[in-house]
Residue, then its C-alpha position, 0 to 999 in steps of 0.5 A: m588791685r587783682e581784681y584791677l588788673q584782671a579786668h583789664s586782662v593782664e597776667f601776673d604772678d599773684r605773690n604772696i608775702r605773708q605765705s612766702e619767705t621769697a618773696r617777701e625777701e624779693l620785695r625786701a630786695r626792691s623797697e627795702d620796705l614790705i608794702v604792698p600790694m606793689v605791682i612790678f612791671g619792668e622796671r617801673e614800680v606801682v606801690g599803693f592802688d593808683p588808677t593813674a599809674l596802674d593804668a600808664v603800665i597796664a597800656d604799656y602791657q598791652e601794646l607790647h602783648s598785642g599782635 
């Protein structure tokens, strides 16, 4: 997923739940499960590698950051 986002020039914070208790708790608070990878953009969440859902988030990201 990192590579997919990078290929589309999307900036993101990479949080590793194995290395960070804070990241683990943030994810648990959002989903009650520790399912990764997860992309969060505003109120939208994409769980797992879902190119269709990611493309929609990428389009919204690019619209927000164009100009």
